[in-house]
Each structure stands twice: as C-alpha cells, then as structure tokens.
C-alpha positions as CSV (number, residue, x, y, z in Angstrom):
1,M,-2.1,-7.1,-59.0
2,D,1.1,-5.8,-59.8
3,R,4.2,-7.5,-62.1
4,T,6.0,-8.4,-59.2
5,E,3.3,-10.6,-57.5
6,R,1.8,-12.1,-60.6
7,F,5.8,-13.6,-61.1
8,Y,5.2,-15.5,-58.1
9,K,1.6,-16.5,-59.0
10,I,2.8,-17.9,-61.9
11,E,5.6,-19.8,-59.9
12,R,3.5,-21.3,-57.8
13,L,0.5,-22.3,-60.6
14,L,2.9,-23.5,-62.4
15,R,4.7,-25.6,-59.3
16,S,1.2,-27.4,-58.3
17,R,-0.5,-28.1,-61.7
18,G,2.9,-29.1,-63.3
19,C,1.0,-27.6,-66.7
20,V,-1.0,-25.0,-67.0
21,S,-2.6,-23.2,-70.0
22,F,-2.5,-20.0,-71.5
23,D,-5.7,-19.4,-71.2
24,A,-5.9,-20.9,-67.6
25,L,-2.6,-18.5,-66.3
26,Q,-4.5,-15.4,-68.0
27,A,-8.1,-16.3,-66.5
28,E,-6.2,-16.3,-63.2
29,L,-4.3,-13.8,-63.3
30,S,-6.5,-11.3,-64.8
31,V,-4.2,-9.6,-67.4
32,S,-4.0,-9.3,-71.7
33,P,-2.8,-11.4,-73.8
34,A,0.1,-9.4,-74.4
35,T,1.2,-8.8,-70.8
36,L,1.4,-12.3,-69.8
37,K,3.3,-13.2,-72.9
38,R,5.9,-9.7,-71.6
39,D,5.7,-11.7,-68.5
40,L,6.3,-15.3,-69.0
41,Q,9.4,-13.9,-72.0
42,Y,10.5,-11.6,-68.9
43,L,10.8,-14.7,-66.1
44,R,12.6,-16.9,-68.7
45,D,15.0,-14.1,-70.1
46,R,16.0,-12.1,-67.0
47,M,14.7,-14.0,-64.3
48,G,16.4,-18.0,-65.7
49,A,13.1,-20.0,-64.9
50,P,12.9,-22.5,-67.3
51,I,9.3,-21.9,-68.4
52,A,8.9,-24.0,-71.6
53,Y,5.4,-24.9,-73.7
54,D,4.7,-27.9,-73.9
55,R,2.7,-28.9,-76.9
56,A,1.5,-32.3,-76.2
57,D,-0.5,-30.5,-73.5
58,N,-1.0,-27.4,-74.5
59,G,0.8,-25.6,-71.2
60,Y,3.6,-23.8,-69.8
61,R,5.2,-26.5,-67.4
62,F,8.8,-26.2,-66.1
63,E,11.2,-27.7,-68.4
64,A,12.9,-31.2,-66.9
65,P,16.6,-31.1,-66.3
66,A,18.5,-32.0,-69.0
67,T,19.3,-35.3,-67.9
68,G,15.6,-36.3,-68.8
69,T,14.9,-37.6,-64.7
70,A,11.6,-36.3,-63.6
71,R,13.4,-34.8,-60.5
72,A,11.9,-31.4,-59.7
73,V,13.2,-28.6,-61.2
74,S,15.6,-26.5,-58.9
75,H,14.7,-23.1,-59.9
76,E,12.9,-20.5,-57.2
77,L,12.2,-16.7,-57.4
78,P,13.8,-15.2,-54.2
79,G,12.6,-16.0,-51.2
80,M,10.8,-12.8,-51.0
81,W,7.3,-11.2,-51.1
82,F,7.5,-7.3,-52.3
83,S,5.2,-5.1,-53.9
84,E,7.0,-2.9,-56.3
85,R,7.1,-0.1,-53.7
86,E,9.0,-1.8,-51.0
87,L,11.4,-2.9,-53.5
88,H,12.5,0.9,-55.0
89,A,12.4,1.0,-50.6
90,L,14.5,-1.8,-50.7
91,L,16.3,0.2,-53.5
92,T,17.0,3.8,-51.9
93,M,18.4,1.8,-48.6
94,H,20.4,0.1,-50.7
95,Q,21.6,3.6,-52.1
96,L,22.0,4.9,-48.0
97,M,24.1,1.6,-47.0
98,A,26.7,2.3,-49.7
99,G,27.1,6.1,-48.2
100,L,28.1,3.5,-45.3
101,D,30.5,1.6,-47.4
102,D,33.9,2.6,-47.2
103,D,35.7,0.1,-49.6
104,G,32.8,-1.6,-51.2
105,V,31.9,-4.0,-48.9
106,L,28.9,-4.3,-47.8
107,A,27.7,-3.4,-51.9
108,R,29.8,-6.8,-53.2
109,H,27.8,-9.2,-50.2
110,L,24.5,-7.3,-51.2
111,Q,25.0,-6.8,-55.1
112,P,23.7,-10.1,-56.3
113,M,20.3,-9.7,-54.1
114,M,19.9,-5.9,-55.2
115,D,20.4,-7.1,-59.3
116,R,17.5,-9.7,-58.3
117,L,15.2,-7.4,-56.8
118,Q,16.3,-5.0,-59.7
119,G,15.1,-7.4,-62.5
120,L,12.0,-8.3,-60.7
121,L,10.8,-4.5,-61.3
122,G,10.6,-5.2,-65.3
123,A,9.6,-2.3,-67.1
124,D,10.5,-0.4,-64.2
125,E,13.9,-1.1,-63.8
126,T,15.0,2.4,-65.6
127,E,13.1,4.3,-63.3
128,A,14.7,2.2,-60.2
129,R,17.9,2.7,-61.5
130,E,17.3,6.3,-61.7
131,L,15.7,6.7,-58.5
132,V,18.9,5.2,-56.9
133,R,21.2,7.9,-58.7
134,R,18.8,10.8,-57.4
135,V,19.3,9.2,-53.6
136,K,22.5,10.7,-52.3
137,L,24.3,10.4,-49.0
138,I,27.2,13.0,-48.1
139,G,29.4,12.1,-45.6
140,T,31.6,14.7,-43.8
141,A,35.0,13.6,-42.0
142,R,34.6,10.0,-42.6
143,R,37.3,8.4,-40.9
144,R,37.8,4.8,-43.7
145,V,38.6,1.5,-42.4
146,P,40.4,-1.1,-44.5
147,S,37.7,-3.9,-46.0
148,Q,39.7,-6.9,-44.3
149,H,39.3,-5.3,-40.8
150,F,35.6,-4.8,-41.8
151,E,34.9,-7.8,-43.3
152,L,36.7,-9.8,-40.9
153,L,35.9,-8.4,-37.6
154,G,32.0,-8.5,-39.2
155,S,32.7,-12.2,-39.2
156,A,34.1,-12.7,-35.8
157,L,30.8,-11.1,-34.5
158,V,28.1,-13.7,-36.4
159,Q,30.5,-16.3,-35.6
160,R,30.8,-15.8,-31.9
161,K,34.6,-15.4,-32.4
162,R,37.1,-14.2,-30.2
163,V,39.9,-11.5,-32.2
164,W,43.5,-10.8,-31.9
165,L,44.2,-6.7,-32.2
166,R,46.4,-4.9,-32.3
167,Y,44.9,-1.9,-31.6
168,F,46.1,2.6,-31.3
169,K,45.4,4.7,-28.7
170,R,44.4,8.2,-30.0
171,S,44.7,9.9,-26.4
172,D,47.8,8.7,-25.4
173,R,49.2,7.8,-28.9
174,T,50.5,4.3,-27.9
175,T,49.5,0.6,-29.1
176,S,48.5,-1.9,-27.9
177,E,47.6,-6.0,-28.3
178,R,44.0,-7.1,-27.0
179,E,42.2,-10.3,-27.3
180,V,38.3,-9.1,-27.5
181,S,34.7,-10.6,-28.3
182,P,32.9,-8.4,-30.5
183,Q,29.4,-8.2,-29.6
184,R,28.0,-5.2,-32.1
185,L,29.1,-3.0,-34.7
186,V,28.4,0.7,-34.6
187,N,28.0,3.4,-37.3
188,Y,28.6,6.4,-35.6
189,R,28.5,10.0,-38.1
190,N,30.1,8.3,-40.5
191,T,32.1,5.9,-38.2
192,W,32.5,2.6,-37.8
193,Y,33.4,1.1,-34.2
194,L,32.9,-2.6,-32.5
195,D,31.6,-3.0,-29.2
196,A,33.5,-5.4,-27.7
197,W,34.2,-7.1,-24.1
198,C,37.9,-6.4,-23.5
199,H,39.6,-9.7,-21.7
200,A,42.8,-7.3,-20.4
201,S,41.0,-4.9,-19.1
202,E,37.7,-7.6,-18.4
203,G,34.9,-4.8,-19.7
204,L,33.0,-3.9,-22.2
205,R,34.8,-1.7,-24.3
206,R,34.5,0.7,-27.6
207,F,36.8,0.5,-30.1
208,A,37.3,2.5,-33.6
209,L,37.7,0.4,-36.3
210,D,40.0,2.9,-38.5
211,A,42.1,2.9,-34.9
212,V,43.1,-0.9,-35.4
213,R,45.9,-1.5,-37.2
214,E,46.2,-5.1,-37.3
215,A,43.3,-8.3,-36.3
216,R,43.0,-11.9,-36.8
217,A,40.6,-14.6,-35.5
218,L,40.8,-17.0,-33.2
219,D,39.2,-20.0,-32.4
220,T,38.6,-19.2,-29.2
221,R,34.8,-18.8,-28.4
222,A,33.4,-15.2,-27.8
223,K,31.9,-13.9,-24.1
224,P,28.5,-13.6,-24.4
225,V,27.4,-10.1,-23.2
226,A,23.4,-9.8,-23.2
227,L,22.2,-6.7,-25.6
228,K,20.8,-5.0,-22.3
229,D,23.8,-4.9,-20.6
230,L,25.2,-3.8,-23.3
231,E,23.3,-0.7,-23.9
232,V,23.4,0.4,-20.3
233,E,27.3,0.0,-20.4
234,L,27.5,1.8,-23.6
235,D,24.9,3.9,-24.7
236,A,23.9,5.8,-21.1
237,G,26.7,8.9,-22.0
238,Y,26.7,11.8,-24.6
239,G,27.2,10.2,-28.1
240,I,29.8,8.1,-28.8
241,Y,32.0,8.6,-24.9
242,G,29.5,5.5,-23.0
243,G,31.8,5.8,-20.1
244,A,32.1,2.3,-19.7
245,G,30.7,2.3,-15.9
246,A,31.3,5.6,-14.7
247,K,28.5,7.7,-13.5
248,V,26.2,9.7,-15.7
249,K,25.8,13.4,-14.9
250,W,23.1,15.9,-16.8
251,A,23.8,18.9,-19.0
252,T,21.2,21.4,-19.0
253,L,21.7,23.8,-22.4
254,V,19.7,26.9,-23.4
255,F,19.9,27.7,-26.7
256,E,19.1,31.4,-28.1
257,P,15.7,31.7,-30.6
258,D,18.0,31.6,-33.5
259,A,19.4,28.2,-32.5
260,A,16.1,27.1,-31.1
261,Q,14.4,26.8,-34.2
262,W,16.5,23.9,-35.5
263,V,18.2,22.1,-32.0
264,A,13.8,21.8,-31.4
265,N,13.8,19.6,-33.8
266,E,17.3,17.4,-33.1
267,E,17.4,14.3,-31.0
268,W,21.0,14.6,-29.2
269,H,20.1,12.0,-27.4
270,P,17.0,9.0,-26.8
271,Q,17.1,10.3,-23.3
272,Q,16.6,13.8,-23.4
273,T,14.1,16.0,-22.3
274,S,13.8,19.7,-23.2
275,R,10.8,22.7,-23.1
276,W,10.2,25.8,-24.7
277,L,10.6,28.4,-21.7
278,G,7.9,30.9,-21.2
279,T,8.0,34.9,-21.4
280,T,10.0,35.3,-17.5
281,E,12.6,33.0,-18.3
282,G,13.3,34.5,-22.6
283,A,10.6,34.0,-24.7
284,G,11.9,31.8,-27.6
285,R,14.4,30.1,-26.0
286,Y,15.2,26.4,-25.5
287,E,16.2,24.6,-22.9
288,L,17.5,20.4,-23.5
289,K,18.7,18.1,-21.4
290,V,21.1,15.3,-21.6
291,P,23.2,12.9,-19.5
292,Y,26.9,12.7,-20.3
293,V,29.4,10.7,-19.0
294,E,32.7,12.3,-20.7
295,P,32.6,15.2,-21.8
296,T,34.9,15.5,-25.1
297,E,32.2,14.8,-28.0
298,L,29.3,17.0,-25.9
299,M,31.5,19.9,-25.9
300,M,32.4,19.7,-29.5
301,D,28.3,20.0,-30.2
302,I,28.2,23.2,-27.4
303,L,30.8,25.0,-30.0
304,R,29.6,24.7,-33.1
305,H,26.7,26.7,-31.3
306,G,29.1,29.4,-30.7
307,D,27.5,32.3,-28.5
308,S,23.6,31.1,-28.9
309,V,24.3,28.1,-26.7
310,R,24.4,28.9,-22.6
311,V,25.4,26.2,-20.1
312,V,23.2,26.4,-17.0
313,G,23.8,24.5,-13.9
314,D,26.7,22.4,-14.7
315,K,30.0,24.5,-13.0
316,A,32.1,22.3,-14.6
317,L,31.4,21.6,-17.7
318,A,30.3,25.6,-18.4
319,A,34.0,26.2,-17.2
320,A,35.3,23.8,-19.4
321,V,33.5,25.0,-22.3
322,A,34.7,28.6,-21.3
323,Q,38.1,27.7,-21.7
324,R,37.9,26.4,-24.2
325,L,35.7,29.2,-26.1
326,N,38.6,31.6,-24.6
327,Q,41.8,29.3,-26.5
328,A,39.6,29.8,-29.7
329,A,39.1,33.2,-29.1
330,A,42.7,33.8,-28.6
331,L,44.1,32.7,-32.0
332,Y,42.6,35.3,-33.4
333,A,43.5,38.6,-30.6
C-alpha cells in the first residue's frame, strides 16, 4: 500500500468508526509506528485534515467544528484515487498542458488541483517537482491567443451559448462580424482553433483564435451539432483545412529512402494508407496516401521534404508543388 492509499484508508477509518486507536490504525495499514505518525502529521499539516487525539477514548478522530456542535466535519480528501505513479503521470501531463497555454489560462484553473496532488505525494514531493522541471514541450511558430478570448470561448462552449465575433480573415485581409455556436476547441501545431456553427453562412467553420479581434458572449442558446457530423465535415481533409463540405481527394506521395525512414513512423492523417515499395518500384522507397480537400497545408508538408518526395497521379497537385519549387528556386537564381 503506497502513501496515497494510506491517506484514503485513514480517512475512511476515522469516518466509519469515529475514534480509532493508534494500534488499530497501525494494524489496518501494516506500517511502522514512525510511518503512521508521519502520515497523521502530514494529513494535519499539509492536507488540512482536522485529526485530533482524544485522550478520553485513547484514539484519533476528526475534530468537531469550533461551535461544539455534533454535525459532521466538512473536510474531505480529494475525491480521486491515484497511485503515486499515476500522480506523477498527472503532474507530467499538467506540464505538457502548460506548454500549450499561452497566457497561463489553463494553469490558473488547474493549479489548485495540482497543488493538492503534489501534496499527496508526501516525501516524494521534491521528486515530483524535479520530474515536472525535466519535462519540456518546445513549441515553434506559436500564435498567441489573448487570454480573455480563450476563457470566454471556452466558457461559452461548456455552457452551450452563442458568441458574437469580430473576426479577421487572412486570405483577403478583411474583418467581419459573425454570430457563432461554439462546438469544439482544437489545438493544432501550437495554435488554437474554434470549430463552430456560423449562423451567417449557415454551416460549420473553423476559426483561428489568434484572428479573433473581439468576442462577446450572448444569452442565446447555441445550435447543437452532433460530434459525428462535426468530424465528417471538418476532419475529413488534411490538417487544419477540413474543407467544410468540399469533395475529398487523395494524394499519393513517394518518398526517397533518406526521408522514408522518418516518414514511415509519422501519422500525416488518421485515414492514411502506406506501404514500402518493392525492388521493381525502387527498393527503400515509401508510398503514402493521404486525403485532402484544400491543398495549402499538404503542399507545405510536401515542400519541406524537398527533392526527397514526389507527388504521383494527382497532376494538379504535382503542378502546384512544381510551381512553388520553381518560384522558390528563382529567389536564389
């Protein structure tokens, strides 16, 4: 039984029996007297448990409120049952979440719980803090989101309320006002997006949160959209460009051996298919097929592999990639 389990068992014993002797606690927990003393002290000092020794009954109980009434003590340990390894995993996850948190919005809400979890680790608290410091998430090209927008949209999403947005559209550099029903928050490549039903265009749209210039919560109830419909509409295409109703195409990419050894371990899309090519097709080469609707992001990923990849079959996509390569080469001519 680890320390966390002992804490919960002490709590249960005191609640169920009212007053429990030191010997009885030690027998139930199968620990040394010194360990039990440390646990009781830790529960009092660090977890705020009002445990007191009752000389009359020669045992430990939860101390009654200061008013002297007989009502139950309100103290409770966190309503979670975690082993020490699970607590370490949760603290590590918190550190990873912090790497996605631009202005500390998530951290502010989660920190009280994290402090309690660290407190449960007792003597291992120093080890837990060291573990957290040794987990690092490096984000590149992150587009920061004003905290007030993130909190407002997150709250509207949970409360199922509509939101008014003033939104900057980068493709034509225009600003428009929209009323939307938030459906899902998405973090993709260090950037936050809002999937929402746009009441102006009467369809599902994906909005980059860093392009939100102003946001205001409305009292109107949000339009409900089934998660399945959301996934079909916005997740079918490649990357963040879902396509919103457009026809899905398939791109076939053939990677040379130098890139194939890396790409073979990557997931470009949940529905991708792949295979290693045989001797007649070029030993060591790797074929990857991915769905896409809008080619912008797919082209960016193709271009970063330079001359180690070739688009086959899709003439329009191949021509677009070739044009971008030629334009890039012209800059260095």
